[in-house]
C-alpha angles and dihedrals in degrees: 000000000000119000124234132212117193117198112203112200105163132090118254095260092062120091090228089067092059092042091055091052092046090051092051094048093046093049092047091048088059092050098257111150098244136186130187125209122189113208138164111355088350088084087070088070088070098056115121121238100025118165105214092175090065088061092044092249138121113252118257093205095092091052091046092051090048091063092086092048089055092051097253101150100161102077110153138174127203112248093209092051091051093048093046088058095044092249133139128210091244089067090063122105092219131052093248128175110244111225132191129214094273092052091048090054088051091050091055088056094044099055121070094215130027125194122185118200 
C-alpha cells in the first residue's frame, strides 16, 4: 500500500485546514500509512487554547487529538514556520516532531504520495 504525506499550510479558520485533517483521518481509517506536516500558517492549527467559536468555526482540536487513535504517528511541524511566527514547540497542542528543511526534503522522498492543502 502506498504511503501518504499531507502538508497542511492554512490557518485553522480556513476550510482547507479541516479538509487536510479529514483527508488524513480518512486515509488512516483505510489503513494507508499516513503522515501530517504542518507548515506556514498551518502551524497555527496546533496552538493550545484556541477559541474556534469566537471565529464562528468548529474546533479542530478534537480532530487533531483523534490522529493518534487513527494510528497517525508521523505528525510533524516545520521548525522554520514556527520560528517565523514567534512560536515554540511547547505551545503546540500535539506532541509533534519538529523538522527542519533537510528533514522535510527527506520526507518528500520517503512518502509515495504528497498532498498539500
